[in-house]
N, C-alpha and C positions, 0 to 999 in steps of 0.2 A: 613496637613504637611505630608510629606512622616517619618515615622516611622522605619519600616522595608524594607529590600529591600534584595529579596530572587535571590540569585545569582544560575543557572540553568546550570551547566557544560556539555556539552557533545561534541562530535566531530558529524560533522557533514555529513553524509554518502555518498559520491556519490561514486555510483559504477563505477569506470572510473572516469574521467575527470584531474585530478592531477596526476594520473599514470594509467597504464595497470591495467587492473581489477586482476588478477591473485595476482600482487604486493596489490594490496588495500586489498584483503581476508587476507592475510598473516600482514597486519600492523594491520588490525583491531584485530587482536588476542593478537599481542604487546601492545594494546591500553588496553586491560583489561588483562592483565597479569600486569600491570603498576598500574592500578585503584586499583585490590588488595592489591596490595604492597603500595599503598596510605592510603590506608584503614585502614592498619595494621598499618603505621607509624604516623598516626594522631588519634588513639585510645584514646590519653591519651589528645588531643587537649578539650579547651574548646566546650561544645556540638553545637556552633553556627558556627565555625570554624573549624570543623572533615570533612572531605574529603567526599565528596557525586558525585555521578556520574551517570547519566541520559542516558539509552540506547537510543538514538532516534528512533532506528529500532529495531524490536525482529529478523531479521535475524542475526544482530553483535553476539547474544546472541548463535544463533542457530549454525553458525559459529564457535565459541569461544568454547561451548560445544563438537563439532567435532572434535575440535583441541587438545584442552585442558581436555579430560573427569576426569582425576586426579584433577583437580580442582573444580569442578562443585558443589561438597560439601559447599566449601568456598564459592562460587560465593550468593549460594543460602541462604546460610546462614547473607551474608551482605545485601541480599534483603531483609530479614525477620527483620533486623535492624534497615532497612530504609538508609541504607549506596548508597545502587544502588536501579534502579528503572529499571523496564521493560516497555515499552510503547508498546501499542497494535498493531501498523501497524506493516509489516513485513519489507517493504520498502517506504522511498518518493512516493507517487503517483501521478498520473497525472491522466488527465480524459481519456488515454486508457483505464481504469480500469472500466471494468464494475462493474454491483452492486454484483454478485456472486463472480468476481474476488476482490473486497472489502470485503465480505463478508470472502472469504479463507486466505485472508493476514492476519486475525484476528487470525486463528486455532492454529499457534503456539504459541502464547502469552498463549492466554486464555488455551493452552493445557497445559502450564506450572503451570497454576492456579490449576487445577485438579491435575496435580501429586506431585506438592511439596509444597500446601497448601498457595499459595503466593496471593496475590491480584494484576490485571493488572485494572486500572480508570484513567488510561489517555495515550491520543496518542499525537504524535507530526507528524506536516508534514512540511518540512523547504525547506524554496528556492523556492517554487510554487507560482505562484501568485492566486491560486483557485483550489477548489475542487467542485466533484461532488455534486448535494442538498442532495444526498440520505446520505451521509456522519453521518449528525448527527443522524438519525434512525437508522443506522447501528452501529454505535458505542454506541447509550444509550440502544437499544436492547440487548446488550451483554454483558454490565454492566459497559462500559466504561462511566465516565461523564465529563471529562475534554478534551480540545484539542487546544493545542499549536503551533499554525501557525507564521511563519515567510517568509513574503514575500517578496522577493527579489525586491528593484524599480526599476532595471535596465528595460525599458521600462514596466513598470507598476506600478500599485499602489495599495496598503489597501484600503481595503473600508473603510470610512470616516465616521465611527460609533465609541463612546465610547468603550475604552476595561476596562475590561473583559467585555463581552456581552452572553445572550445566543442563539445561533445560532439556530433557529428551522425550522424541517424539514417539507414538505408539509401535513404529517400525526401529525404533533403537539409534536414530539418528539425535545429533546433538549440536547446540550451540553453546558458547560460553557465554553466558548473561551477567547484565549490571542492572538493578535498579537504582534510582535515586533516593536519598533518605528523607521517606518522604513523613515521617514522624515530625520534621521539623521546617523542609522545604522540598519542593522538586526540581523541576529542571532551571527554577529561578536561585537556584541557591548561591551562585556565583554572585548574583547582584545582591541579595539580602546581604549577603560576608562584604560588601564593598569592594567587589572586585573590578566593577566598574565606575567607582569611583576615585579614590585617591588611598594614597597607602597610609595615613593614619588611622581612617575608619577601617581598612582593613587590619592592618597590626592590632588593632584592638578587637575585632571578632574572629579570627582566625584561629587563633592559641585557646580561646574559649570550646569554638567548635571541634578542633582537634582533640580537647580534651574529652568532650562528650561522645565524638566514637571511640577512643579506649575506654572511655567507661561504659558504654554501650558494649564492648570483648570486641570490636572489631580486631581480627588475627593478622592482618598482613601488614606489612611494612611500606604499601601504596595504595593512596587511594585514590578516587575520581569524582571532581566535582562540575558539572555540569552548571553552565554558564551560559542562559538564554532566556529570552521569555517572547511573549507572544506580538511577533511580527516587528522587531525593533532590530536597529542597525547594528553593527561591529562597534565595539569600543577598542579603540586603541591603548586606552590606561591601565588595561590590564597587562600589556606587555612593559611599561613601565611600573608598574605596581610589582609585578614579577622579579624585575631585573632589582629594584632596590631590597626588596625582603633579602634574596639569596644573598645580597651585598651585608647584607646585618644579620644573617638568619645562617648558621652552620645546618640544622635540619628543623623541620622537614623542609628540602626545596621546593619550589613554584616550579612546575614546568608546563607553558603554554603546549597545549599537546591536541593532534587530531584523536580522533575517536579510538580507531585502531592501534593506536600508538601504547596507550593505558595496556589492553588487554592484552598485546605482544608481549608484555614485560610481567603481567600477573600470571598469563600462561606459561611463561617461560621459566619463571620461578618456583610455583606452586602450583603445577598440574597435578600432581597426586595426591595434597592437600586438598583441591575442592571437590565438593558433594553434587552430586548427580543426582537430579530430581525427574522421576517420568510420570508427570502430574498433569493434569489440563487446568488453563490460566485464565478462565472465560472473562468477559467484558461484564460489569456493572452497569455499562450506560447505555443500557438499551431504550431510553425513554427517549430519546431523541429518534432514534428510527420510528419509534410507535408514536409519536406527536404528527408524524407526516405517515402515517399508514398506508393511504392511498399511492402516494410517490413510491413510497417501497415497497409493496406491492409490485407495481411498474419494473422497480428494480430489478427482483428476484425472476418476473415473467423474463425480463430482458434479457436476465445472465442465460436462460433455459434456451431463449428463440435463439440468442446468438451462439451457441453452441451446436443447435439443428444448421445454422447455415452454413457455418463453417466446416461442418461432415458433408451437408451435402455440394457446397462449392469445392470440396477436395474431391470428391467423387466424379461431377460435372468434368474438371479442370485434366481427366484421363479422357475424355471426351471431345478435349479442343478448347474449351470454354474457361474464358478469361478468370482467372480467383480474384477477387475483388478486395487487395490485402487493404489499400488505402480505406476505402470505406468500411471495411470490417474495423482498423485501429481507431479511425476517427469515432464508432461507437465505444470501444472498450476505454477511449481519452474521457468521453462524456460521462462514462458508467463509474471510471475511478473519482471523478471531481463530485458525485453526487455522495459517493458509497464512502468518501473521504470521512475524516472526524468530526467537521468542523458542522455544528448545527445549531444556525441562529446567530443572530448578532451579539454583542456584548451587551445592545440594551433591550433583548427580547422578551425580557420579564419586565423590566420596570420600565421601559416605552414600546410596546407591542406595537402600538399604530404607527410610528415614527418612522422618517422615511429611511432612516438607515434598515430598520427590523423590515420593513415590507421591501424592498429593493436587494437587500443581501437572498432574502428567501424567493426572491422572483428569479434572481440568479441561478441560487443554489438549486431550486425546482425545476426551472428549463434544463438543465443537463439531463437528466432522469428523461426530462419530455423528448427533447431531439433526440437521446439513442433509442426510446421506444419505437418510437415514429420509422424510425431511421430502420431498425432491426426489423420492423413489420413488415417495411416495404419490400426489404432486400429479401427477406424469407420469403414472403411472394413472389416475387420475380424470379428464387431458384426454385420452387418449386416448380412454377411452370415450366423454366427451363428442364427440370427432371422429367417434367413429364414430354416431351416432346423427343426423349431420347428412349420410351418403353413404346415398342411398337403395339399396336391398335389395330387390328386385321379385323377385329369380330365387335366392333362396337363397344368396349369394352366401357364401362360408366366412372368407375371409382378404382382408383390406386391410393394406397394407403404407405407408407414406410415409416419404419421404426428406425429412428434415429441412434436406440440406445446399444451397448456392447453384448447386449443377454435378449434371447426370447422373450415378446411380449405380449400378452392379452391384454386389450382395454376397450371402453366404449367409443365408438367414434359417432360425432355428431356429423349429422350431414348438412355442407353450406347451404345456405338458401331455405333451408326446409325444419321444420319442426319434429327431428325426429332423431333416432340413433339407434345404434345395433352395437351388437359383441365382437371385435375381431378378436378373432386366437390363432396365438401360436405365430407372430409375424416373427421371422427367422431378425438375428441380430444385423443392422446396416441393411436389411433387404426390405423386399414390399410384398405385398398383395394385390392381386389386382380383383377386383369384383365386377362381375357382372348381372342383372335382373335376367331371370328365367320364369317366363309366364306359365301360368297355371291354366289358362284360358279363360280367366277374368280379367277386364282391365282395371286399373288404379291409377289414381290421378298420382300417386305416389310408389316411384317402382321401387322404393325400398322400402314401404311397410312392410309389417310382419302378416302373415297372415294366406291370403290366397295368392299371395307373389312372395316368393324367397329368392335369396341371394345366392349365387355357387359362387365360390374365389378357386384361385389357385395363387400357390406363393413361390417368391424367386429370393433366392439369395446374390448380389452384386457381385459377379465376379470379372475381372479385367483380364 
């Protein structure tokens, strides 16, 4: 029998879709203004019906702090009281996110932990049909124990396993994972059940839903209902409905909850009964990425360039060169916004040439173009700096740097020339110096094979 129903109130953060992105940014600020006001308004409510809010993505917090610095202290106090929860992931992620990008997507939330003495123990990812299998490992290693998913059932399905379950990564790390009941609803289930409208509607729909879950074989005495919708504001009506319901019903109790509050209860009572699954959970919604194949290619190439930039600049910092932290962070921010899950406006199919559709894609694609241009600029600048640190007493023509952590042989294309050659056995994080050796015959291309040849020396960088 279900005795406790934890209602997790949030807004689903689409960067676009319902409106142009700049409008979304402003609306998210207004939402958190209301959250703080509703917390104050319900301070004297019974504990279970006090207003609580979960920030589905930590970007919403960053956006708010930048626009409302005068309310940061109030916001953090509500977090410490358990009335607001900050979750770990920066935005709703897709499989365009590399492992490095997923790690970096936790930086802001985990930084708030250190700065304000709060705890970030859960993550949410909504609307996506699956995630990279590295997620349990990354979350667990960062101290995040819980993951709330909500698979949108349109053209996809959720894994048919009992919920909650421990999702185990290949290395054995695990997170306690929940997914909404997407046979009927997903993250919008609270609204479908009338919890954002009035008591009369909720009182009619809730008993039928609870019975449905029992008939489906749900085995625990606590259940979680997500109450979110695409870019919509918080609703105080939830608290009023919960208070009236609890006054009129002994069981189940409605608890206006944060995300981690449900997990803490269920794990504390049922740890030994919860099953574990060490399986992949891939994303079915790859068509969004494929619809923008060129920009998706830029995204993948920029991920690679950024890693090379960071390795080069880390080496150069040992020689007194400034590490461009701000520039690199700015590039990653743009990558977050391109790689996140919002692909197209709500009108993309019905009105593909409308202003909303065109303007949203212009902004969406601009994120990856900015990131690509800046990463190329920074890479070229870093390579020039790197070249100045290599002594060149005998007229060396070419330096090749291997940014990988293992020895590498690969084809090298000569900049500005229509030729290439095989560079062999370059050491990890090392470089080879190539110079021309004349055999007596002149050649317009000093790197051409035949009469001229290349000799090389290799070096491993030491400090």
